[in-house]
C-alpha positions as CSV (number, residue, x, y, z in Angstrom):
1,M,-19.3,8.4,12.9
2,K,-16.5,10.9,12.1
3,K,-17.4,12.9,15.2
4,F,-17.4,9.7,17.3
5,V,-13.9,8.7,16.1
6,S,-12.6,12.3,16.7
7,L,-14.0,12.3,20.2
8,I,-12.3,8.9,21.0
9,V,-8.9,10.3,19.7
10,V,-9.2,13.4,21.8
11,I,-10.1,11.4,24.9
12,V,-7.2,9.0,24.4
13,F,-4.7,11.8,23.9
14,A,-6.0,13.8,26.9
15,V,-5.9,10.9,29.4
16,T,-2.5,9.7,28.3
17,Q,-1.2,12.8,30.1
18,L,-2.3,11.2,33.5
19,N,0.0,9.0,35.4
20,A,-0.9,5.3,35.0
21,Q,-2.2,3.5,38.0
22,Q,-2.2,-0.2,39.0
23,P,-3.7,-2.5,36.4
24,S,-7.3,-3.5,36.9
25,F,-7.1,-6.2,34.1
26,N,-4.2,-8.7,33.8
27,K,-3.3,-11.9,32.0
28,G,-5.4,-14.7,33.3
29,D,-8.2,-12.5,34.6
30,K,-11.7,-13.6,33.6
31,V,-14.6,-11.1,33.5
32,L,-18.3,-11.7,32.9
33,D,-20.3,-8.6,31.9
34,I,-24.1,-8.4,32.0
35,A,-25.6,-5.2,30.6
36,I,-28.7,-3.5,29.3
37,G,-28.5,-1.2,26.3
38,I,-30.3,1.6,24.6
39,P,-32.4,0.1,21.8
40,H,-31.8,0.7,18.1
41,I,-35.1,2.1,16.8
42,Y,-34.7,1.9,13.0
43,G,-38.2,3.3,12.6
44,Y,-39.8,0.0,13.8
45,G,-41.2,1.1,17.2
46,W,-40.1,0.4,20.7
47,G,-39.5,-3.0,22.4
48,M,-37.4,-4.8,24.9
49,P,-34.0,-3.0,25.3
50,P,-31.0,-5.0,24.3
51,V,-29.7,-7.5,26.9
52,I,-26.0,-8.2,26.4
53,G,-23.7,-10.7,28.0
54,S,-19.9,-11.0,27.4
55,F,-17.0,-12.9,28.7
56,E,-13.4,-11.8,28.4
57,V,-10.0,-13.4,29.4
58,G,-6.8,-11.6,29.7
59,I,-4.2,-13.1,27.4
60,V,-1.3,-10.6,27.5
61,D,-0.2,-8.0,30.0
62,G,2.8,-5.9,30.6
63,I,2.3,-3.9,27.4
64,L,3.5,-0.3,27.9
65,E,4.2,-1.4,31.5
66,K,0.6,-1.7,32.7
67,A,-1.6,-2.4,29.7
68,A,-3.3,-5.7,28.8
69,V,-5.2,-7.4,26.0
70,G,-8.2,-9.6,26.5
71,V,-10.3,-11.7,24.1
72,G,-13.7,-13.4,24.5
73,G,-17.2,-13.6,23.2
74,Y,-20.5,-11.8,23.4
75,V,-24.2,-12.5,22.9
76,G,-27.1,-10.0,22.7
77,F,-30.8,-10.0,22.3
78,S,-33.5,-7.3,21.7
79,S,-37.0,-7.1,20.4
80,A,-39.3,-4.4,18.9
81,N,-43.0,-4.1,18.3
82,F,-44.4,-2.2,15.3
83,L,-48.1,-2.0,14.5
84,G,-48.7,-5.2,16.5
85,D,-46.0,-7.2,14.8
86,G,-43.1,-8.4,17.0
87,Y,-39.5,-8.5,15.7
88,F,-36.3,-9.8,17.3
89,N,-32.6,-9.3,17.0
90,F,-30.0,-11.9,18.1
91,H,-26.3,-11.2,18.0
92,F,-23.2,-13.3,18.9
93,G,-19.5,-13.3,18.2
94,A,-16.0,-12.6,19.4
95,K,-14.5,-9.5,21.0
96,G,-11.1,-8.2,21.8
97,A,-10.0,-5.2,23.9
98,F,-6.9,-3.2,24.8
99,H,-7.0,-2.2,28.5
100,Y,-4.9,0.6,30.1
101,P,-5.4,1.9,33.6
102,F,-5.6,5.7,34.1
103,V,-7.3,5.8,37.6
104,D,-7.2,3.3,40.5
105,R,-10.0,0.8,40.4
106,L,-11.1,1.9,36.9
107,D,-10.5,-0.5,34.0
108,T,-10.6,1.6,30.8
109,Y,-10.5,-0.2,27.4
110,A,-11.2,0.0,23.7
111,G,-11.8,-2.8,21.3
112,M,-13.5,-4.5,18.4
113,I,-16.3,-7.0,18.0
114,T,-17.1,-9.3,15.1
115,G,-19.8,-11.9,14.8
116,Y,-23.2,-12.6,13.3
117,S,-26.7,-11.2,13.7
118,V,-30.0,-12.8,13.1
119,S,-33.0,-10.4,12.8
120,E,-36.5,-10.5,11.5
121,L,-35.9,-6.8,10.6
122,A,-32.9,-7.3,8.4
123,S,-32.6,-11.0,8.1
124,Y,-29.0,-12.0,9.0
125,G,-25.5,-10.9,8.4
126,L,-22.0,-10.0,9.7
127,D,-22.0,-8.0,12.9
128,W,-18.9,-5.8,13.6
129,G,-18.0,-2.6,15.4
130,G,-15.7,-0.8,17.7
131,F,-16.3,0.3,21.3
132,V,-14.8,2.1,24.3
133,G,-15.6,1.0,27.8
134,I,-15.0,1.3,31.6
135,R,-15.4,-0.9,34.6
136,Y,-15.3,0.7,38.0
137,Y,-14.4,-1.9,40.6
138,L,-16.4,-1.6,43.9
139,S,-14.5,-4.6,45.2
140,D,-11.8,-6.9,43.8
141,S,-14.4,-9.0,41.9
142,F,-17.4,-6.7,41.3
143,A,-17.7,-3.7,39.1
144,L,-20.1,-1.4,37.4
145,N,-19.6,-1.2,33.6
146,A,-20.5,1.0,30.6
147,E,-19.6,0.7,26.9
148,A,-20.2,3.0,24.0
149,G,-19.7,2.2,20.3
150,Y,-21.2,0.3,17.5
151,G,-22.3,-3.3,17.8
152,V,-25.3,-4.8,19.6
153,T,-26.2,-1.3,20.8
154,F,-24.7,2.2,20.9
155,L,-24.7,2.5,24.7
156,Q,-24.9,0.0,27.4
157,G,-24.4,-0.3,31.2
158,G,-24.4,-3.1,33.8
159,I,-22.4,-5.1,36.2
160,S,-19.2,-7.2,35.9
161,F,-17.8,-10.1,37.8
162,K,-14.1,-10.8,37.8
163,F,-12.7,-14.3,38.8
């Protein structure tokens, strides 16, 4: 975890030397993300990779000239099979992110999630974590996305729709 935090700090300081571009995320924007993640193994065998859906709305923009803040929710599901027994994990909650553009058509952001998880492996409990992510817009309303961090999964990728 210490190496992960150090890596994020180095990346943030390195890219702040670049000139900021036009914002890809603004107040009032609504983005739906659909992604597939790398499964957590926990020694319980392999199963269905996590499927994650999230929705975010821009609530503030103009921070540091081109930055924005968004809030929304997420839901995720995965399953595993160990010695013939099936297990599932279901996650849901809220997320918030700080967006800052470094390159045209690329929405770069970092944020936090908090919510609840229900699992046959670990019963239930508070779900929380931090993440960094990108959305590369192929058009004004369609993007490819990737997120890394701690939450439903450590690494996920998929598609985004902005409306």
